[in-house]
C-alpha positions in Angstrom: -6.4 -18.7 15.1 -2.9 -20.0 15.0 0.4 -18.2 14.6 3.4 -16.7 16.2 2.8 -15.4 19.8 3.9 -11.9 18.8 1.3 -11.8 16.0 -1.4 -13.2 18.3 -0.6 -10.5 20.8 -0.9 -7.8 18.2 -4.3 -9.3 17.1 -5.5 -9.4 20.7 -4.6 -5.7 21.1 -6.6 -4.8 18.0 -9.6 -6.8 19.4 -9.3 -5.2 22.8 -8.8 -1.6 21.7 -10.6 -1.5 18.4 -14.1 -2.1 17.3 -16.0 -5.2 16.0 -17.0 -4.6 12.4 -19.5 -6.1 10.0 -17.7 -6.2 6.6 -21.0 -6.5 4.8 -21.8 -3.0 6.1 -18.2 -1.7 5.9 -17.0 -3.3 2.7 -14.1 -0.8 2.3 -12.4 -2.8 5.1 -12.6 -6.1 3.2 -9.4 -7.4 1.6 -6.8 -10.2 1.5 -5.9 -12.2 4.7 -2.4 -13.3 5.3 -1.5 -16.7 6.6 0.3 -17.3 9.9 3.7 -18.0 8.2 5.5 -16.2 5.4 3.3 -13.8 3.6 5.1 -12.4 0.6 2.6 -13.0 -2.3 1.1 -16.3 -0.9 -2.2 -14.6 -0.4 -2.9 -13.7 -4.0 -4.7 -16.9 -5.0 -7.1 -16.7 -2.1 -7.9 -13.1 -2.8 -8.6 -13.9 -6.5 -11.1 -16.5 -5.3 -12.7 -14.0 -2.9 -13.1 -11.5 -5.8 -14.1 -14.2 -8.3 -11.3 -12.9 -10.4 -8.5 -14.4 -12.5 -4.8 -13.8 -11.9 -3.2 -12.3 -15.0 0.4 -13.3 -14.6 1.2 -13.1 -18.3 0.4 -9.5 -19.2 3.5 -7.6 -20.5 2.4 -4.2 -19.3 0.4 -3.7 -16.0 -0.5 -0.8 -13.9 -1.6 -0.4 -10.3 -4.8 1.1 -11.6 -6.3 0.4 -15.1 -7.1 4.1 -15.4 -6.5 7.1 -13.2 -9.8 8.4 -14.4 -11.4 6.0 -11.9 -10.3 8.5 -9.3 -12.0 11.5 -10.8 -14.0 13.5 -8.3 -13.9 16.7 -6.2 -10.3 17.8 -5.9 -8.9 15.5 -8.5 -9.1 15.0 -12.3 -6.9 12.6 -14.2 -6.7 14.9 -17.2 -4.7 17.4 -15.2 -1.9 15.0 -14.5 1.5 15.2 -16.3 1.6 12.3 -18.9 4.5 10.6 -17.1 2.7 10.7 -13.7 -0.4 9.1 -15.2 1.7 6.5 -17.1 3.4 5.4 -13.9 0.1 4.4 -12.3 -1.4 2.9 -15.5 1.7 1.2 -16.8 3.7 0.7 -13.6 5.6 -2.3 -14.8 7.4 -0.1 -17.4 9.2 1.8 -14.7 12.3 1.1 -12.6 12.5 2.3 -9.0 15.8 3.8 -7.6 15.3 5.0 -4.1 17.0 6.7 -1.1 15.8 6.6 2.5 16.1 8.9 5.5 14.8 8.0 9.0 14.2 10.3 11.9 16.8 9.6 14.7 14.1 8.7 17.2 12.3 6.4 14.8 15.2 4.3 13.4 15.4 2.0 16.5 11.6 1.4 16.3 12.0 0.6 12.6 14.8 -1.8 13.3 12.8 -3.6 16.0 9.7 -3.9 13.8 11.9 -5.3 10.9 13.7 -7.8 13.2 10.5 -9.0 15.0 7.9 -8.9 12.3 8.9 -7.8 8.8 11.7 -10.1 7.8 10.0 -13.1 9.4 6.8 -12.4 7.6 8.4 -11.1 4.3 6.1 -8.1 4.5 6.6 -4.3 5.0 10.3 -4.6 5.5 11.1 -0.9 5.0 14.8 -0.3 4.1 16.8 0.9 7.2 20.0 2.1 5.7 21.0 4.0 2.5 23.2 1.1 1.3 20.1 -1.2 1.3 18.9 0.7 -1.7 22.1 1.0 -3.7 20.9 -1.5 -6.3 17.3 -0.2 -6.3 14.1 -2.3 -6.0 12.4 -4.8 -8.2 8.8 -3.9 -9.1 6.3 -6.6 -10.3 2.7 -5.8 -10.9 0.1 -8.6 -11.2 -3.5 -7.6 -12.1 -6.6 -9.5 -11.0 -9.3 -9.4 -13.7 -13.0 -10.2 -13.7 -14.9 -10.4 -17.0 -11.8 -8.8 -18.7 -11.8 -5.8 -16.4 -9.0 -5.1 -13.8 -10.5 -5.1 -10.3 -7.2 -5.0 -8.3 -3.5 -5.4 -8.7 -0.7 -6.8 -6.6 2.4 -4.7 -6.3 5.3 -6.8 -5.1 8.6 -5.0 -4.4 11.9 -6.4 -3.2 15.4 -5.0 -2.5 17.7 -6.0 -5.4 20.6 -6.1 -3.0 19.2 -8.6 -0.5 15.9 -9.9 -2.0 14.0 -8.7 1.1 10.3 -8.0 0.5 9.8 -4.3 0.9 6.1 -4.9 0.6 3.3 -6.9 -0.9 0.2 -4.8 -1.4 -3.1 -4.9 -3.3 -4.2 -1.7 -5.1 -7.7 -0.8 -6.1 -10.2 2.1 -5.8 -13.1 2.4 -3.4 -15.5 5.1 -2.1 -15.4 5.6 1.7 -18.4 6.0 3.9 -20.1 9.4 3.6 -18.1 10.4 0.5 -18.8 10.5 -3.2 -15.1 10.7 -4.2 -13.0 7.6 -5.0 -9.8 7.0 -3.2 -6.8 4.6 -3.7 -7.0 1.7 -1.3 -4.0 -0.4 -0.5 -4.2 -3.6 1.5 -1.2 -5.2 3.1 -2.0 -8.7 4.2 -0.8 -9.7 7.7 -1.4 -12.8 9.7 -5.1 -13.3 10.2 -5.8 -9.9 8.7 -4.4 -6.8 7.0 -3.4 -3.2 7.1 -5.8 -1.1 5.1 -4.6 2.3 3.9 -7.1 4.5 2.0 -5.3 7.5 0.2 -7.0 10.6 -1.0 -5.9 11.9 -4.5 -5.3 15.5 -5.1 -4.0 17.4 -8.2 -0.7 19.2 -7.4 1.3 21.9 -9.0 2.7 21.3 -12.5 0.6 18.1 -13.2 1.8 16.4 -10.1 -0.2 13.9 -7.9 -0.6 14.0 -4.2 -1.9 11.0 -2.2 -2.5 11.3 1.5 -3.9 9.4 4.4 -4.9 12.4 6.5 -5.8 12.7 10.1 -9.5 12.0 10.0 -12.2 10.2 11.9 -13.4 6.6 11.5 -14.1 5.8 7.9 -11.8 8.5 6.5 -8.4 8.2 4.9 -5.8 6.7 7.2 -4.5 3.4 8.4 -6.5 0.6 9.8 -5.4 -2.8 11.3 -8.0 -5.4 10.6 -8.2 -8.8 12.3 -10.4 -11.2 10.2 -11.2 -14.6 11.7 -14.0 -17.2 11.6 -15.1 -15.8 15.0 -15.5 -12.3 13.9 -13.8 -9.2 12.5 -12.2 -6.3 14.4 -10.6 -3.1 13.2 -8.5 -0.3 14.8 -7.5 3.0 13.3 -3.8 3.7 14.0 -2.0 7.0 14.1 0.2 6.3 11.0 -0.1 8.8 8.2 1.4 8.8 4.7 1.9 11.4 2.0 3.0 10.8 -1.6 4.0 13.4 -4.1 4.6 12.2 -7.6 6.0 14.9 -9.9 8.1 15.7 -13.0 11.2 17.9 -12.3 12.5 20.7 -14.4 14.6 18.3 -16.4 11.7 16.1 -17.3 12.5 13.3 -14.9 9.9 11.6 -12.8 10.2 11.4 -9.0 8.1 10.3 -6.0 8.4 11.5 -2.5 7.0 9.3 0.3 6.7 10.7 3.9 5.5 8.7 6.8 4.5 10.1 10.2 3.3 8.7 13.5 0.8 11.3 14.6 2.6 14.6 14.1 6.1 13.0 14.4 8.1 12.4 11.2 9.2 8.8 10.9 10.9 8.4 7.5 11.2 9.8 4.0 11.7 7.7 0.9 12.6 9.4 -2.3 12.2 7.6 -5.6 13.7 8.4 -9.0 11.6 6.6 -11.6 12.9 5.7 -15.0 12.1 3.3 -17.9 12.8 -0.3 -16.9 
């Protein structure tokens, strides 16, 4: 298990404080594994092999999910979504992202340190730190993985237009968590020798809006999990990071998304997106 000493220290922390897992018994924790250098989208080919899927790099219109109906269950039905909200997830590549960011005063130094030590080096999860980072918006590229003609997952690769920094590189799909019958959105962010796994529960909101949240729950519920995946075994640790997304159409018919991230009960940052045709 090679890599930067900071990455190795983080992995040892997960192994020491988390639990050893059997991915054949907990398949919801399976996902792409990042290399020990720059991550960006370098992991996609390996994940396609693992899923026995083909990379569809030539499709003109691609969505994070092939159909929001794949999430139908208790508390959510795709038919209740506003058309623009549903189109954003099913035809994501048609939309441009213009964003603004606001950090809590206590959290900004932590965000700066994580960006300086990990995110910019790895080209992964480099959250914007200052409003001017977002003046030119973000690029948004979606690449589906298909098996037997069916989309089984999709890469969402986003960069700041102003600097080219990778905001994140994540794999989207739907899964059913242990002890539940309701599908959730699962996002995997590859990291060195592992990944961050974020299952998000869908809910219908007011006026055809969509809410996605990683609530405070027990093991196997929505949340955030660091996974270390090596030839010698797999370990996972649930971390106290929680996210909430609200995607809605305003009174003027414009589409917006609100992203709030907290550490335990403490607010960390708020990202607001104005979404329009690309």
